[in-house]
Backbone as JSON, one array per atom type, in Angstrom:
{
  "sequence": "MVDAYPRTYQPKAITLRFAKSDALLGVSIPAAQQADYLRRLGLEITEPNTESTCTVAVPSFSRRFESGKSILIEEIARLYGVDQIPSARAERSAGRQPL",
  "N": [[39.0, 13.94, -11.35], [36.25, 12.04, -10.11], [32.55, 10.82, -10.93], [30.26, 10.13, -9.08], [27.62, 9.15, -9.49], [24.75, 7.47, -9.6], [23.05, 5.98, -11.25], [23.36, 7.04, -14.98], [21.28, 9.62, -15.86], [18.5, 9.33, -17.98], [16.07, 10.72, -20.33], [13.04, 11.07, -20.37], [9.98, 9.92, -22.99], [7.78, 12.03, -24.13], [5.0, 11.84, -26.18], [3.08, 14.12, -28.52], [0.11, 14.97, -29.59], [-1.43, 17.39, -31.76], [-3.94, 17.82, -32.34], [-5.16, 17.41, -30.21], [-4.11, 18.53, -28.47], [-4.8, 21.25, -29.56], [-8.07, 20.75, -29.36], [-8.09, 20.5, -26.62], [-7.19, 23.49, -25.7], [-9.2, 24.98, -27.27], [-9.0, 26.01, -29.56], [-7.13, 26.27, -33.02], [-3.91, 25.5, -33.1], [-1.21, 25.76, -35.66], [1.33, 23.24, -36.57], [3.78, 23.59, -36.52], [3.62, 26.14, -35.86], [3.53, 25.04, -32.49], [5.87, 23.48, -32.18], [7.96, 24.41, -32.54], [7.58, 26.18, -29.78], [7.39, 24.73, -28.47], [10.05, 23.91, -28.87], [11.04, 26.42, -27.91], [11.54, 25.79, -25.2], [13.44, 24.19, -24.71], [13.1, 22.26, -25.2], [13.75, 19.12, -26.33], [13.13, 17.77, -29.67], [12.67, 14.6, -30.85], [11.45, 12.9, -32.13], [10.89, 12.75, -35.81], [9.17, 15.8, -36.69], [6.09, 15.97, -37.57], [2.34, 16.67, -38.91], [0.88, 15.61, -37.9], [2.13, 14.97, -34.75], [4.48, 15.29, -32.29], [7.5, 13.74, -30.95], [9.04, 14.39, -27.58], [11.91, 14.79, -25.74], [12.53, 15.08, -22.25], [14.24, 17.65, -20.7], [16.97, 17.15, -17.79], [17.15, 19.82, -16.47], [14.82, 20.35, -16.32], [12.69, 18.99, -14.77], [9.92, 19.46, -14.27], [8.52, 18.85, -16.75], [7.76, 16.01, -17.03], [5.61, 15.81, -15.67], [3.58, 15.0, -17.65], [2.04, 15.25, -20.52], [-0.59, 17.16, -20.56], [1.35, 19.84, -19.25], [2.8, 20.35, -21.05], [0.71, 21.07, -23.07], [-0.06, 23.42, -21.44], [2.01, 24.91, -21.83], [2.25, 25.6, -24.33], [-0.08, 26.81, -24.4], [0.59, 29.0, -22.88], [2.58, 30.31, -24.31], [1.67, 30.94, -26.39], [-0.32, 32.77, -25.96], [-2.73, 33.37, -23.7], [-4.25, 35.35, -23.59], [-5.56, 35.13, -26.18], [-6.75, 33.03, -26.47], [-10.21, 31.65, -26.33], [-12.54, 31.99, -23.93], [-14.16, 29.58, -21.77], [-17.67, 28.83, -20.99], [-18.37, 26.43, -18.01], [-20.72, 23.88, -18.8], [-23.44, 23.63, -16.31], [-25.64, 21.24, -14.49], [-29.13, 22.97, -13.62], [-30.28, 22.51, -10.32], [-30.82, 19.58, -7.92], [-28.65, 16.56, -8.22], [-29.52, 13.39, -8.25], [-28.15, 10.72, -5.97]],
  "CA": [[37.86, 13.97, -10.85], [35.19, 10.84, -10.27], [31.6, 11.02, -11.07], [29.6, 8.47, -8.56], [26.15, 9.54, -10.19], [24.43, 6.28, -9.16], [22.67, 6.23, -12.74], [22.82, 8.14, -15.89], [19.54, 10.23, -16.71], [17.14, 8.8, -18.81], [14.73, 11.6, -20.2], [11.45, 10.67, -20.81], [9.79, 11.06, -24.15], [6.36, 12.14, -24.54], [4.74, 12.4, -27.61], [1.91, 15.1, -28.43], [-0.64, 14.51, -30.65], [-1.51, 18.39, -31.59], [-5.09, 17.88, -32.04], [-5.37, 17.04, -28.62], [-3.85, 20.33, -28.02], [-5.79, 21.89, -30.68], [-8.98, 20.62, -28.63], [-8.05, 21.16, -25.14], [-7.22, 25.01, -25.63], [-10.69, 25.29, -28.0], [-7.97, 26.52, -30.71], [-6.24, 25.64, -33.45], [-2.78, 26.25, -33.64], [-0.31, 25.11, -36.53], [1.53, 22.31, -35.81], [4.93, 23.72, -37.05], [3.76, 26.64, -34.33], [3.49, 24.39, -31.32], [6.77, 22.77, -32.26], [8.53, 25.99, -32.08], [7.26, 26.95, -28.7], [8.01, 23.24, -26.96], [12.07, 24.22, -28.85], [11.92, 27.52, -27.13], [11.47, 26.02, -23.71], [14.72, 24.02, -24.85], [12.8, 20.6, -25.28], [14.44, 18.69, -27.9], [12.17, 17.28, -30.71], [13.2, 13.63, -30.92], [10.98, 12.24, -33.15], [10.62, 13.58, -36.66], [7.41, 16.89, -36.86], [4.9, 15.35, -38.33], [1.47, 17.5, -38.72], [0.15, 15.38, -36.57], [2.38, 14.47, -33.47], [5.5, 15.39, -31.82], [7.91, 13.45, -29.9], [9.94, 15.6, -26.79], [12.82, 14.52, -24.77], [12.32, 16.01, -21.44], [15.59, 17.66, -20.25], [17.57, 17.04, -17.14], [16.88, 20.52, -15.69], [13.39, 20.88, -15.89], [11.42, 17.47, -14.76], [8.59, 19.63, -14.3], [7.72, 18.92, -18.08], [7.67, 14.71, -16.7], [4.57, 14.9, -15.04], [3.06, 14.41, -18.82], [1.24, 16.36, -21.94], [-1.21, 18.72, -19.77], [2.04, 20.88, -18.59], [3.31, 20.81, -22.59], [-0.54, 22.11, -23.05], [0.23, 24.3, -20.41], [2.93, 25.8, -21.97], [1.84, 25.93, -25.78], [-1.29, 28.19, -23.97], [1.07, 30.76, -22.39], [3.26, 30.41, -25.81], [0.49, 31.48, -27.7], [-0.77, 34.3, -25.58], [-3.82, 33.08, -22.76], [-5.63, 36.31, -23.47], [-5.53, 35.01, -27.13], [-7.63, 31.8, -26.55], [-11.64, 31.49, -26.16], [-13.17, 31.18, -22.52], [-15.18, 28.25, -22.41], [-18.37, 28.42, -20.08], [-19.0, 25.28, -18.34], [-21.91, 23.58, -18.31], [-23.45, 23.24, -15.39], [-27.71, 21.29, -14.32], [-29.9, 23.12, -11.99], [-31.14, 21.16, -8.86], [-29.75, 18.37, -7.0], [-28.83, 15.3, -8.3], [-30.14, 11.6, -7.1], [-27.29, 9.69, -5.52]],
  "C": [[37.33, 12.74, -10.55], [33.82, 11.5, -10.36], [30.73, 10.06, -10.58], [28.34, 8.96, -8.7], [26.18, 7.81, -9.98], [23.84, 5.45, -10.51], [22.49, 7.23, -13.47], [21.46, 8.32, -16.04], [18.8, 9.52, -18.23], [16.63, 9.72, -19.65], [13.9, 11.31, -20.82], [11.04, 11.52, -21.84], [8.49, 10.46, -23.54], [5.75, 12.44, -26.12], [3.3, 12.97, -27.71], [1.47, 15.22, -29.34], [-1.08, 16.26, -30.75], [-2.88, 18.5, -31.68], [-5.46, 17.98, -30.85], [-4.98, 18.27, -28.38], [-5.02, 21.45, -28.34], [-7.24, 21.98, -29.38], [-9.04, 20.56, -27.24], [-8.11, 22.54, -25.02], [-8.43, 25.33, -26.95], [-9.74, 26.48, -29.2], [-7.1, 26.24, -31.27], [-5.11, 26.5, -33.75], [-1.81, 25.36, -34.42], [0.45, 24.48, -36.05], [3.22, 22.54, -35.7], [4.91, 24.71, -36.06], [3.81, 26.02, -32.88], [4.93, 23.84, -31.33], [8.25, 24.15, -32.08], [8.54, 26.23, -30.33], [7.68, 25.56, -27.89], [9.68, 23.55, -27.6], [12.18, 25.27, -27.96], [12.39, 27.03, -25.44], [12.47, 25.52, -23.42], [14.38, 22.1, -24.81], [13.46, 20.36, -26.34], [13.01, 17.38, -28.57], [12.46, 15.71, -31.2], [12.49, 12.8, -31.87], [10.77, 12.89, -34.58], [8.86, 14.94, -36.91], [6.37, 16.49, -37.72], [3.49, 16.64, -38.15], [0.68, 17.01, -37.83], [0.13, 14.84, -34.54], [4.26, 14.89, -33.65], [6.31, 14.39, -30.6], [9.19, 14.44, -28.88], [10.95, 14.77, -25.73], [12.64, 15.69, -23.48], [13.56, 16.05, -20.5], [15.67, 17.43, -17.92], [17.09, 18.06, -16.24], [15.64, 20.71, -15.87], [12.36, 19.15, -16.09], [10.28, 18.46, -14.4], [7.61, 19.37, -15.37], [6.97, 17.29, -17.41], [6.04, 14.48, -16.35], [3.59, 14.77, -16.21], [2.81, 15.94, -20.41], [0.24, 17.53, -21.56], [0.25, 19.56, -19.19], [2.34, 21.48, -19.89], [1.94, 21.65, -23.12], [-0.31, 23.21, -22.6], [0.81, 25.6, -21.05], [2.83, 26.47, -23.32], [0.79, 27.01, -25.15], [-0.5, 29.36, -23.47], [1.93, 31.38, -23.49], [2.25, 31.63, -26.08], [-0.39, 33.09, -27.08], [-2.6, 33.58, -24.89], [-4.89, 33.81, -23.26], [-6.14, 35.92, -24.94], [-6.63, 33.17, -27.39], [-9.4, 32.09, -25.54], [-11.74, 31.09, -24.58], [-14.51, 30.31, -22.61], [-16.31, 28.54, -20.46], [-18.72, 27.15, -19.41], [-20.2, 24.74, -17.98], [-22.28, 22.6, -16.98], [-25.57, 22.62, -15.37], [-28.06, 21.73, -13.72], [-30.59, 21.79, -11.14], [-29.77, 20.7, -8.52], [-29.82, 17.65, -8.41], [-28.87, 14.56, -7.64], [-28.63, 11.33, -7.13], [-27.12, 8.7, -6.36]]
}
């Protein structure tokens, strides 16, 4: 049997800064816990996990992660528990804004 695949899959590498995910979620999740969540999703951490960043390789079976860091952060939030993340009210000014 011959596999006639035109080219081999090269996984996309995404570097996630843990401080960025903490800032976007509004809660501090330990770096080791965030890395564990990513591993549970089947993502391979290709660069050594440090206290500030990790680099993950997106597997061919899960291309939804190729869209970037925002999907990774959403999945971290889901596994952490959305109910544990404080809600924030959007600031909005009253009245019309001039064009």
